C-alpha positions in Angstrom: 116.6 81.4 67.7 118.4 82.8 71.0 121.1 81.0 72.7 118.6 79.0 75.2 116.5 77.5 72.7 119.4 76.7 70.4 120.7 74.8 73.5 117.4 72.7 74.4 116.3 72.2 70.6 119.6 70.6 70.8 118.2 67.9 73.5 115.2 67.5 72.2 116.4 66.2 68.7 114.5 69.2 66.9 111.8 66.8 65.3 108.2 68.8 64.9 105.8 66.1 66.1 104.3 65.9 69.6 101.9 63.7 71.0 101.7 59.9 71.1 100.4 56.6 69.7 97.0 55.9 71.0 96.6 55.7 74.8 93.8 53.8 76.7 92.0 50.9 76.9 94.5 47.9 76.5 96.2 49.6 73.8 98.3 51.9 76.3 102.1 51.9 75.3 105.2 50.2 77.2 106.9 53.6 77.3 107.0 54.8 81.2 107.2 58.7 82.1 110.5 58.1 84.0 113.5 59.9 82.7 111.1 62.8 81.5 111.5 66.2 83.0 107.9 67.8 84.5 105.8 70.3 82.4 103.4 72.5 83.8 100.8 75.1 82.8 100.9 78.9 83.8 98.7 80.4 86.0 98.7 80.0 90.0 100.7 77.5 90.8 100.0 76.5 94.2 97.0 76.2 97.1 99.2 77.6 100.1 96.7 80.5 100.6 93.9 78.2 101.3 95.8 76.0 103.2 97.3 79.0 105.4 94.0 80.1 106.0 92.7 77.1 107.2 95.5 76.0 109.5 94.8 80.1 110.6 91.0 78.9 111.3 89.6 80.9 108.7 87.2 79.9 105.3 88.9 80.9 102.4 87.5 82.7 99.9 86.1 80.7 97.0 89.1 82.2 94.3 91.7 80.2 96.4 90.1 76.9 95.5 92.0 76.3 91.7 92.0 73.6 90.3 95.2 74.1 88.3 96.9 75.1 91.5 96.2 71.8 92.7 97.1 69.9 90.2 100.8 71.6 90.2 101.3 70.4 93.5 100.9 66.9 92.8 103.3 64.7 89.7 100.4 63.8 87.2 103.2 61.4 84.6 101.1 59.7 82.0 102.9 56.9 79.9 102.9 56.6 76.0 104.9 56.8 73.2 108.7 58.2 73.7 109.0 61.9 72.9 111.6 63.7 71.1 110.2 67.2 71.3 110.8 69.4 74.4 107.2 69.5 75.2 105.6 66.0 75.4 101.6 66.4 75.4 100.3 62.9 75.9 96.7 61.5 76.7 94.8 58.9 78.6 91.0 58.1 79.7 89.4 57.1 82.6 85.8 56.1 83.8 84.8 57.6 86.9 81.5 58.9 88.6 81.4 62.7 87.9 80.3 65.1 90.8 76.7 64.1 90.7 77.2 60.2 90.7 76.9 59.6 87.1 79.2 57.7 85.2 81.5 59.8 82.4 84.7 59.6 80.8 87.6 61.5 81.9 90.6 62.5 79.1 94.0 63.8 80.6 96.1 65.5 78.6 99.3 65.3 80.4 102.8 66.9 80.0 106.0 66.9 80.6 109.5 67.5 78.7 112.7 66.0 77.3 115.5 68.2 79.2 118.0 66.5 81.3 117.7 68.9 84.3 121.4 67.4 85.3 122.6 69.1 81.7 120.1 72.1 81.3 121.5 75.7 80.9 118.9 78.0 81.9 118.4 81.0 80.0 120.0 84.1 80.4 117.4 86.4 82.4 116.6 90.3 82.8 114.3 90.5 85.7 112.8 93.5 86.9 111.7 92.6 90.9 109.3 94.9 91.4 108.3 95.4 95.4 105.4 96.4 97.7 106.5 98.5 100.3 103.2 99.7 101.5 101.9 99.5 105.4 99.9 96.3 104.7 103.8 94.6 103.8 104.8 95.5 107.3 108.1 96.6 106.7 108.3 98.5 109.5 108.8 95.3 111.6 111.9 94.1 110.2 112.8 90.6 109.5 111.8 89.1 113.0 108.4 87.8 112.4 108.7 84.8 109.4 104.8 85.3 108.6 105.4 89.1 107.5 104.7 89.3 103.9 108.0 92.1 104.5 110.1 89.3 105.8 108.8 86.6 102.9 109.8 89.2 100.2 113.1 90.3 101.5 114.5 86.4 101.4 113.1 85.6 98.4 114.5 88.7 96.7 117.8 87.3 98.3 117.4 84.1 97.1 116.1 85.0 93.2 119.5 87.6 93.0 121.5 85.1 94.6 120.8 82.8 91.8 122.1 85.4 89.4 125.1 85.9 87.7 126.9 87.9 85.1 125.4 87.1 82.0 121.8 88.1 84.2 120.2 91.6 84.4 118.7 92.9 87.2 116.6 96.1 88.2 114.6 96.9 91.6 111.5 98.7 91.5 109.5 99.7 94.8 106.4 101.4 95.3 103.6 102.5 98.2 103.0 106.1 98.2 105.5 106.6 95.2 107.2 104.2 92.8 110.8 104.3 93.0 113.5 102.5 91.4 116.4 102.3 93.6 118.7 100.4 91.3 118.9 100.7 87.6 119.9 97.8 85.7 122.8 95.9 86.4 124.6 93.0 86.1 123.3 90.0 88.0 126.3 89.3 90.3 126.5 93.4 91.5 127.2 93.3 94.8 124.8 96.2 95.0 122.0 94.3 94.5 121.9 92.9 98.0 122.5 96.4 99.7 120.2 97.8 98.0 117.4 95.0 99.2 118.8 95.3 102.8 117.5 98.8 102.6 114.5 98.1 101.8 111.9 100.0 103.8 108.1 101.1 104.2 106.2 103.4 101.9 102.6 104.2 102.6 99.4 103.1 100.9 99.4 100.7 98.0 99.6 101.8 94.3 100.7 98.6 92.7 99.8 100.2 89.4 102.2 102.7 88.9 104.9 100.3 90.4 104.3 97.8 87.4 104.1 100.5 84.9 107.6 101.4 85.9 108.3 98.0 85.9 107.5 97.2 82.5 108.9 100.5 81.2 112.4 99.5 82.5 111.3 95.5 81.2 110.8 97.1 77.8 114.4 98.8 77.7 115.8 95.2 78.4 114.4 93.7 75.6 117.1 92.1 73.5 119.5 92.0 76.4 118.2 88.4 77.3 117.0 85.4 76.7 114.0 85.8 79.2 112.8 89.2 80.3 110.4 88.8 83.5 109.0 91.1 86.0 109.1 89.7 89.3 106.0 91.3 91.6 106.6 90.5 95.6 103.4 91.7 96.9 100.3 90.8 99.4 98.1 91.8 96.2 96.1 94.8 98.3 96.6 97.8 96.3 94.2 100.5 97.5 95.6 103.7 95.2 95.4 104.0 91.3 94.0 101.0 89.9 92.6 98.0 92.1 90.2 96.2 90.0 91.5 92.5 88.5 90.4 93.4 84.8 92.7 96.6 85.2 95.9 94.7 86.3 95.1 92.0 83.6 95.2 94.5 80.9 98.7 95.6 82.0 100.0 92.3 81.9 98.3 91.3 78.7 100.2 94.5 76.9 103.4 93.1 79.1 102.9 90.0 77.0 102.4 91.3 73.8 106.1 92.9 74.1 107.3 89.7 74.8 107.2 89.9 78.6 106.2 87.6 81.2 105.6 88.1 85.0 105.8 86.1 88.0 103.7 86.8 91.3 104.6 85.8 94.9 101.7 86.4 96.5 103.0 86.9 100.5 101.6 86.3 103.2 97.6 85.6 104.5 96.3 88.7 103.8 97.1 88.4 100.3 93.9 89.4 97.6 93.7 86.3 95.7 91.1 87.4 93.3 93.8 90.3 91.3 96.7 87.6 92.0 94.2 85.3 89.7 93.4 87.8 87.1 97.4 88.2 86.5 98.5 84.9 86.4 96.7 83.0 83.6 98.0 85.3 80.5 100.9 84.4 78.4 104.3 84.2 80.0 102.1 84.4 83.6 102.2 82.5 86.4 101.7 82.7 90.5 102.8 81.6 93.8 101.9 82.3 97.2 104.3 82.0 100.4 102.9 82.6 103.7 106.3 82.4 105.8 109.8 83.4 105.5 110.5 79.7 106.3 109.1 78.5 102.8 111.5 80.7 100.8 114.3 78.2 100.7 112.7 74.7 100.0 110.2 77.3 97.4 113.6 77.9 95.3 115.4 74.4 95.5 111.8 73.5 94.0 111.0 76.0 91.4 114.0 77.7 90.4 115.2 78.3 87.6 111.7 76.3 86.1 109.6 79.2 87.2 111.2 81.5 85.0 111.5 79.0 82.1 108.3 79.0 80.1 109.3 76.3 76.8 105.8 76.6 75.0 102.6 79.4 74.5 99.3 79.1 72.9 98.7 76.1 73.7 95.2 75.3 72.0 93.3 71.6 72.3 90.4 70.9 70.0 88.5 67.7 71.7 86.2 65.9 69.1 84.0 63.0 71.6 82.4 60.0 69.4 79.0 59.6 68.9 77.1 59.7 72.6 79.6 61.7 74.2 79.7 65.3 75.0 82.1 67.6 76.3 81.2 69.0 79.9 83.8 70.2 81.9 87.3 71.4 81.6 89.5 71.4 84.6 93.1 72.9 85.0 92.9 75.2 82.3 94.1 79.0 83.8 91.3 81.3 83.2 91.7 83.5 85.7 88.5 82.5 87.0 89.1 79.8 90.4 86.8 76.8 90.0 85.8 78.1 86.0 84.7 74.9 84.1 84.1 76.8 81.0 84.4 74.4 77.8 84.5 77.5 75.5 88.2 77.7 75.3 90.6 74.6 75.8 93.4 77.2 75.8 96.8 77.5 78.3 98.7 80.8 77.4 102.1 79.3 78.1 103.8 76.0 79.7 106.4 75.9 82.0 109.8 73.8 82.9 108.7 72.2 86.3 109.9 69.2 88.7 106.1 67.6 88.4 104.3 66.8 85.3 101.6 69.0 84.5 97.8 67.5 83.7 94.5 69.0 81.7 91.3 67.4 82.2 88.1 67.1 80.6 84.9 65.7 81.0 82.5 63.8 78.9 79.2 63.2 79.7 77.5 60.1 78.0 73.5 60.6 76.2 73.3 56.8 77.9 75.1 54.8 80.4 74.8 52.1 77.3 76.9 54.3 75.2 79.7 54.6 77.6 81.8 51.7 76.4 83.4 52.3 73.0 84.0 56.2 74.3 86.7 57.5 72.1 88.4 61.3 71.8 90.4 63.0 69.3 92.3 65.6 70.5 94.0 68.7 67.9 96.9 70.0 69.4 98.6 73.2 68.6 101.2 75.8 70.3 103.8 78.1 69.8 107.3 76.2 71.2 110.3 78.7 72.5 111.5 79.6 69.3 108.4 80.8 67.7 108.0 78.0 65.6 104.0 76.7 65.8 103.4 72.7 66.4 100.4 70.6 65.6 99.8 67.1 66.6 96.9 65.0 67.2 95.8 62.8 70.4 93.6 60.1 70.6 91.9 58.5 74.0 89.6 55.8 74.5 87.7 53.4 76.4 87.2 49.3 75.6 84.4 48.7 78.1 87.0 47.2 80.7 84.8 46.4 83.7 84.0 48.8 86.2 85.4 48.2 90.1 83.2 48.9 93.3 83.5 52.6 92.7 82.5 52.6 89.4 85.7 53.3 87.9 88.2 51.9 85.8 91.8 53.5 85.1 93.9 52.2 82.5 96.4 54.7 84.2 96.8 55.7 87.8 97.4 59.3 87.2 94.0 59.7 85.9 92.8 58.1 88.6 94.9 61.0 91.2 93.7 63.9 88.8 90.3 63.2 88.8 89.8 63.1 92.5 91.8 66.2 93.1 89.8 68.0 90.0 86.2 67.0 91.9 87.7 67.9 95.1 88.6 71.7 94.6 85.5 71.9 92.7 83.4 70.8 96.1 85.6 73.2 97.9 85.4 76.1 95.5 81.8 75.6 95.1 81.2 75.0 99.3 83.3 78.5 100.0 81.4 80.5 97.8 78.2 79.4 99.7 79.2 79.6 102.8 79.0 83.4 103.2 75.0 82.9 102.4 74.3 79.4 103.2 76.3 77.7 105.9 74.1 74.5 105.8 74.6 74.3 101.9 78.1 74.5 102.1 78.4 71.8 104.6 76.1 69.6 102.2 78.6 70.1 99.1 81.6 69.6 100.8 81.0 66.9 103.2 79.9 63.9 100.7 83.2 65.2 98.5 85.5 64.8 101.1 83.5 61.2 101.8 84.0 60.3 98.4 87.5 61.9 98.5 88.8 59.8 101.3 87.3 56.3 99.4 89.2 57.7 96.4 92.7 57.9 98.7 92.3 54.7 99.6 92.0 53.0 96.4 94.2 54.9 94.6 97.0 54.5 97.8 99.5 57.7 96.5 101.0 59.4 99.3 100.5 62.5 98.3 96.7 61.9 97.5 96.1 60.4 100.9 97.8 63.8 102.6 95.4 65.9 101.0 92.5 63.5 102.5 94.0 63.9 105.9 94.6 67.6 105.5 90.7 69.0 103.7 88.5 67.4 106.7 89.6 70.6 108.5 88.0 72.7 106.2 84.7 71.1 106.6 85.2 71.6 111.0 85.4 75.1 110.4 82.5 75.3 108.3 80.4 73.4 111.0 82.3 75.7 113.6 80.6 78.9 111.8 84.5 79.8 111.6 85.3 83.4 110.2 85.6 83.7 106.6 88.2 86.2 105.2 92.0 86.7 105.7 94.2 88.3 107.8 92.7 91.8 107.2 89.0 90.5 108.3 86.1 89.0 107.1 84.6 89.2 103.7 81.8 91.1 102.8 80.7 88.9 100.2 82.0 86.0 98.0 
């Protein structure tokens, strides 16, 4: 057991069981989520690109609308019995209409952590900063334009580097037309790190494949020198030399994950290639963030460091068994590499990271008939591997006992389930509308308009500031579609969805 997990398992009391008592209906436990820290799945962690494109008058690609990204931006705590292990998993059920307006049962699986952030000591880190210095990053413009990917990258690199100390290790790889290693492995407090970052300059086209191959070579050399070995990729994700397809980068990341090397992708600027980023970020030890302006870097680091580089569980797997009369229809928030995916073939999360927010996964269940919704129950068998490599198994149960529905057709014994359902349906509708927009704008509008109306009604009933902010922002997307706005990014319109 390494130094990091030796510490956190002491905090967690080392009890090898996760979960809580039955949750839902009238049996909700009295213990609240207060006093717990957060945990969220890997994958795409924010909706920054979609918001940035809407603010700049463009309809985002469908791949920019990712349910787990929206979930990660909101604190979605579940109440339940106290947890003693590092990763705490709970479940709760509510009833609400699905996207077609039919009554459905919804099960939220919530994630939190028992660490105390005030006493937490992060793991030592060996970080390979892998920096795109191609022309599309605009290194030639210097730092004068905060929205230029190069300006964001330089600021973010500086912030990460200044957060390291002598227990950490750092190396820097650049790629453009060629690959370079301007800084081989050095201690995290080496002043040469800042000097090297300051000297970065432009180098032609974008051979991201070659840059990552070099980065993973260095990362493999660092195995055993730090608790966490991680590639950090700073890029607008627009490869045009070597591999360019998302599946090829997915393979590279998967091979690194097999060797215990994680990756954090920082997608930078309004020209971000979101499909490739999504494919890289759903694997073991992987996550991805998007930043649109250098002014976002300080708040981002305050919110996410060191949690974004601190996975606490891997290979989280759920097997849901509904009661007779219910069938599992959709799953939301499981990183799959495909934005808006609703496949229920595999209810898996490759990695769970510490976070200031408590995460959520969501299942939708359809009754065989309206009468069978009362008495709905779901058993969830859960397993994962903790940070020390030990397998953990548990079971959760959530049910609905037939409480009366409100005027929305909703009953939510836990407020967080109401928020999670509303967010999932909104993002799914925006994804579907964006997908239709290129070929059938009328269908896109017909998909999005009622979804926004429903979300507004949900927001009014929920009374949450974060939900209210979403309700105020996203009608701008509908306005763009009605105005026949271009769909695309900084580099122009898309040829297809």
